[in-house]
OpenMM code with the backbone's topology and positions (N, CA, C; nanometers):
from openmm import Vec3, app, unit

residues = "MET LYS GLU LEU LEU GLU THR LEU ALA LYS ALA LEU VAL ASP LYS PRO GLU GLU VAL ASN VAL SER VAL VAL GLU GLY ASP LYS SER VAL ILE LEU GLN LEU HIS VAL ALA GLN ASP ASP ILE GLY LYS VAL ILE GLY LYS GLN GLY ARG ILE ALA LYS ALA LEU ARG VAL ILE VAL LYS ALA SER ALA THR LYS SER GLY LYS LYS ALA ILE VAL GLU ILE VAL ASP".split()
positions = [
    Vec3(1.2988, -2.9413, 0.3034),
    Vec3(1.1921, -2.9897, 0.3864),
    Vec3(1.2174, -2.9555, 0.5334),
    Vec3(1.3399, -2.9716, 0.5766),
    Vec3(1.3727, -2.9430, 0.7158),
    Vec3(1.3470, -2.7965, 0.7482),
    Vec3(1.3924, -2.7082, 0.6610),
    Vec3(1.3737, -2.5649, 0.6833),
    Vec3(1.2265, -2.5270, 0.6808),
    Vec3(1.1510, -2.5894, 0.5924),
    Vec3(1.0078, -2.5622, 0.5820),
    Vec3(0.9373, -2.5986, 0.7118),
    Vec3(0.9612, -2.7177, 0.7626),
    Vec3(0.8976, -2.7624, 0.8862),
    Vec3(0.9407, -2.6762, 1.0042),
    Vec3(1.0676, -2.6413, 1.0085),
    Vec3(1.1188, -2.5591, 1.1171),
    Vec3(1.0541, -2.4204, 1.1168),
    Vec3(1.0399, -2.3609, 1.0002),
    Vec3(0.9790, -2.2288, 0.9881),
    Vec3(0.8324, -2.2317, 1.0297),
    Vec3(0.7595, -2.3325, 0.9855),
    Vec3(0.6180, -2.3443, 1.0218),
    Vec3(0.6016, -2.3659, 1.1717),
    Vec3(0.6836, -2.4508, 1.2297),
    Vec3(0.6729, -2.4796, 1.3731),
    Vec3(0.7069, -2.3569, 1.4573),
    Vec3(0.8090, -2.2819, 1.4165),
    Vec3(0.8475, -2.1630, 1.4918),
    Vec3(0.7363, -2.0588, 1.4933),
    Vec3(0.6562, -2.0546, 1.3885),
    Vec3(0.5456, -1.9592, 1.3823),
    Vec3(0.4307, -1.9994, 1.4759),
    Vec3(0.4248, -2.1250, 1.5144),
    Vec3(0.3145, -2.1745, 1.5953),
    Vec3(0.3399, -2.1685, 1.7464),
    Vec3(0.4649, -2.1782, 1.7882),
    Vec3(0.4963, -2.1978, 1.9296),
    Vec3(0.5305, -2.0671, 2.0024),
    Vec3(0.5302, -2.0763, 2.1370),
    Vec3(0.5680, -1.9611, 2.2197),
    Vec3(0.7195, -1.9500, 2.2373),
    Vec3(0.7893, -2.0647, 2.2293),
    Vec3(0.9344, -2.0652, 2.2470),
    Vec3(1.0017, -2.1131, 2.1178),
    Vec3(1.0112, -2.0254, 2.0173),
    Vec3(1.0682, -2.0671, 1.8885),
    Vec3(1.2162, -2.1051, 1.8967),
    Vec3(1.2861, -2.0583, 1.9986),
    Vec3(1.4278, -2.0921, 2.0102),
    Vec3(1.4487, -2.2391, 2.0472),
    Vec3(1.3453, -2.3055, 2.0974),
    Vec3(1.3562, -2.4469, 2.1350),
    Vec3(1.3094, -2.5423, 2.0257),
    Vec3(1.2727, -2.4890, 1.9093),
    Vec3(1.2308, -2.5734, 1.7976),
    Vec3(1.3543, -2.6278, 1.7271),
    Vec3(1.3553, -2.7580, 1.7063),
    Vec3(1.4673, -2.8222, 1.6400),
    Vec3(1.4131, -2.9361, 1.5545),
    Vec3(1.4648, -2.9519, 1.4343),
    Vec3(1.4231, -3.0596, 1.3456),
    Vec3(1.5453, -3.1449, 1.3136),
    Vec3(1.5342, -3.2741, 1.3423),
    Vec3(1.6420, -3.3659, 1.3053),
    Vec3(1.5929, -3.4552, 1.1921),
    Vec3(1.6839, -3.4909, 1.1028),
    Vec3(1.6485, -3.5649, 0.9818),
    Vec3(1.7162, -3.7018, 0.9826),
    Vec3(1.6364, -3.8048, 0.9548),
    Vec3(1.6891, -3.9401, 0.9378),
    Vec3(1.6521, -3.9822, 0.7957),
    Vec3(1.7530, -3.9980, 0.7098),
    Vec3(1.7261, -4.0286, 0.5699),
    Vec3(1.7442, -4.1759, 0.5406),
    Vec3(1.6506, -4.2300, 0.4626),
    Vec3(1.6611, -4.3660, 0.4134),
    Vec3(1.6729, -4.3634, 0.2626),
    Vec3(1.6566, -4.4798, 0.1991),
    Vec3(1.6665, -4.4856, 0.0540),
    Vec3(1.5520, -4.4112, -0.0134),
    Vec3(1.4310, -4.4412, 0.0298),
    Vec3(1.3137, -4.3819, -0.0355),
    Vec3(1.2317, -4.2951, 0.0573),
    Vec3(1.2746, -4.2786, 0.1820),
    Vec3(1.1965, -4.2008, 0.2766),
    Vec3(1.2856, -4.1118, 0.3621),
    Vec3(1.2213, -4.0117, 0.4201),
    Vec3(1.2883, -3.9180, 0.5096),
    Vec3(1.2017, -3.9056, 0.6343),
    Vec3(1.2617, -3.9217, 0.7513),
    Vec3(1.1893, -3.9028, 0.8759),
    Vec3(1.2358, -3.7715, 0.9366),
    Vec3(1.1412, -3.6811, 0.9586),
    Vec3(1.1703, -3.5523, 1.0195),
    Vec3(1.1174, -3.5557, 1.1623),
    Vec3(1.2052, -3.5409, 1.2597),
    Vec3(1.1656, -3.5414, 1.3994),
    Vec3(1.1616, -3.3974, 1.4483),
    Vec3(1.0424, -3.3514, 1.4841),
    Vec3(1.0216, -3.2142, 1.5293),
    Vec3(1.0278, -3.2117, 1.6813),
    Vec3(1.1273, -3.1422, 1.7351),
    Vec3(1.1441, -3.1281, 1.8795),
    Vec3(1.0980, -2.9886, 1.9190),
    Vec3(1.0052, -2.9815, 2.0143),
    Vec3(0.9566, -2.8533, 2.0654),
    Vec3(0.9580, -2.8581, 2.2175),
    Vec3(0.9392, -2.7426, 2.2806),
    Vec3(0.9327, -2.7369, 2.4260),
    Vec3(0.8091, -2.8131, 2.4741),
    Vec3(0.8170, -2.8654, 2.5946),
    Vec3(0.7072, -2.9447, 2.6515),
    Vec3(0.5761, -2.8660, 2.6511),
    Vec3(0.5828, -2.7366, 2.6795),
    Vec3(0.4625, -2.6530, 2.6851),
    Vec3(0.4006, -2.6293, 2.5478),
    Vec3(0.4774, -2.6448, 2.4418),
    Vec3(0.4306, -2.6124, 2.3069),
    Vec3(0.3806, -2.7324, 2.2274),
    Vec3(0.3866, -2.8509, 2.2835),
    Vec3(0.3445, -2.9696, 2.2086),
    Vec3(0.1977, -2.9594, 2.1666),
    Vec3(0.1144, -2.9121, 2.2567),
    Vec3(-0.0290, -2.8982, 2.2254),
    Vec3(-0.0544, -2.8010, 2.1115),
    Vec3(0.0262, -2.6983, 2.1017),
    Vec3(0.0090, -2.6004, 1.9944),
    Vec3(0.0485, -2.6575, 1.8598),
    Vec3(0.1468, -2.7455, 1.8596),
    Vec3(0.1919, -2.8055, 1.7340),
    Vec3(0.0959, -2.9170, 1.6892),
    Vec3(0.0371, -2.9863, 1.7860),
    Vec3(-0.0562, -3.0935, 1.7510),
    Vec3(-0.1935, -3.0366, 1.7162),
    Vec3(-0.2438, -2.9424, 1.7951),
    Vec3(-0.3731, -2.8814, 1.7686),
    Vec3(-0.4885, -2.9690, 1.8144),
    Vec3(-0.6076, -2.9140, 1.8047),
    Vec3(-0.7275, -2.9885, 1.8443),
    Vec3(-0.7496, -3.1050, 1.7498),
    Vec3(-0.7614, -3.2228, 1.8080),
    Vec3(-0.7822, -3.3473, 1.7333),
    Vec3(-0.6744, -3.3701, 1.6276),
    Vec3(-0.5563, -3.3111, 1.6478),
    Vec3(-0.4443, -3.3338, 1.5582),
    Vec3(-0.4514, -3.2607, 1.4256),
    Vec3(-0.5335, -3.1599, 1.4175),
    Vec3(-0.5522, -3.0902, 1.2887),
    Vec3(-0.4270, -3.0183, 1.2415),
    Vec3(-0.3577, -2.9508, 1.3315),
    Vec3(-0.2368, -2.8782, 1.2907),
    Vec3(-0.1274, -2.9768, 1.2522),
    Vec3(-0.1147, -3.0859, 1.3282),
    Vec3(-0.0148, -3.1877, 1.2958),
    Vec3(-0.0430, -3.2479, 1.1582),
    Vec3(-0.1691, -3.2749, 1.1284),
    Vec3(-0.2058, -3.3284, 0.9959),
    Vec3(-0.1692, -3.2297, 0.8863),
    Vec3(-0.1981, -3.1018, 0.9102),
    Vec3(-0.1675, -2.9994, 0.8096),
    Vec3(-0.0169, -2.9901, 0.7856),
    Vec3(0.0616, -2.9953, 0.8931),
    Vec3(0.2076, -2.9928, 0.8780),
    Vec3(0.2555, -3.1126, 0.7972),
    Vec3(0.1982, -3.2290, 0.8252),
    Vec3(0.2384, -3.3502, 0.7522),
    Vec3(0.2035, -3.3409, 0.6048),
    Vec3(0.0864, -3.2852, 0.5734),
    Vec3(0.0451, -3.2713, 0.4331),
    Vec3(0.1406, -3.1785, 0.3586),
    Vec3(0.1764, -3.0674, 0.4195),
    Vec3(0.2651, -2.9709, 0.3549),
    Vec3(0.4033, -3.0322, 0.3319),
    Vec3(0.4560, -3.1023, 0.4322),
    Vec3(0.5886, -3.1630, 0.4187),
    Vec3(0.5860, -3.2765, 0.3156),
    Vec3(0.4789, -3.3559, 0.3143),
    Vec3(0.4681, -3.4637, 0.2147),
    Vec3(0.4651, -3.4075, 0.0733),
    Vec3(0.3934, -3.2958, 0.0547),
    Vec3(0.3878, -3.2334, -0.0769),
    Vec3(0.5262, -3.1852, -0.1192),
    Vec3(0.6008, -3.1309, -0.0260),
    Vec3(0.7362, -3.0862, -0.0553),
    Vec3(0.8275, -3.2043, -0.0867),
    Vec3(0.8087, -3.3155, -0.0164),
    Vec3(0.8926, -3.4332, -0.0382),
    Vec3(0.8627, -3.5001, -0.1717),
    Vec3(0.7409, -3.4922, -0.2167),
    Vec3(0.7025, -3.5527, -0.3437),
    Vec3(0.7827, -3.4924, -0.4588),
    Vec3(0.8147, -3.3644, -0.4478),
    Vec3(0.8967, -3.2991, -0.5501),
    Vec3(1.0319, -3.3682, -0.5657),
    Vec3(1.0885, -3.4113, -0.4540),
    Vec3(1.2206, -3.4748, -0.4590),
    Vec3(1.2118, -3.6259, -0.4757),
    Vec3(1.0906, -3.6778, -0.4895),
    Vec3(1.0728, -3.8206, -0.5145),
    Vec3(1.0893, -3.9088, -0.3919),
    Vec3(1.0699, -3.8518, -0.2743),
    Vec3(1.0820, -3.9288, -0.1509),
    Vec3(0.9520, -3.9226, -0.0718),
    Vec3(0.9398, -4.0122, 0.0257),
    Vec3(0.8259, -4.0129, 0.1152),
    Vec3(0.8703, -3.9510, 0.2472),
    Vec3(0.7926, -3.8581, 0.3008),
    Vec3(0.8295, -3.7892, 0.4241),
    Vec3(0.7382, -3.8325, 0.5380),
    Vec3(0.7988, -3.8503, 0.6539),
    Vec3(0.7249, -3.8843, 0.7747),
    Vec3(0.7632, -3.7802, 0.8805),
    Vec3(0.6622, -3.7185, 0.9422),
    Vec3(0.6870, -3.6177, 1.0450),
    Vec3(0.6503, -3.6777, 1.1807),
    Vec3(0.7464, -3.6737, 1.2723),
    Vec3(0.7239, -3.7201, 1.4089),
    Vec3(0.7390, -3.5995, 1.5022),
    Vec3(0.6459, -3.5854, 1.5942),
    Vec3(0.6521, -3.4762, 1.6907),
    Vec3(0.6975, -3.5347, 1.8242),
    Vec3(0.8116, -3.4889, 1.8730),
    Vec3(0.8664, -3.5383, 1.9989),
    Vec3(0.9001, -3.4201, 2.0893),
    Vec3(0.9055, -3.4472, 2.2188),
    Vec3(0.9384, -3.3381, 2.3118),
    Vec3(1.0820, -3.3437, 2.3569),
] * unit.nanometer
topology = app.Topology()
chain = topology.addChain("A")
for resn in residues:
    res = topology.addResidue(resn, chain)
    for name in ("N", "CA", "C"):
        topology.addAtom(name, app.Element.getBySymbol(name[0]), res)
């Protein structure tokens, strides 16, 4: 899941070297914190949050395979 989110985010931003994903694991859930450059936050969120929603859907689908719930947080 971490690699998937990182790959998708790097394709969206202007500064892919500043993309970093940190993982906080719980018993039944995983929190993925997506760190991007300040200038790229708008590109990752998209208009009305459409890109962020799409990223969350893809990661949730991937997490369902492993039987966990995934939460994606976008931070700068």
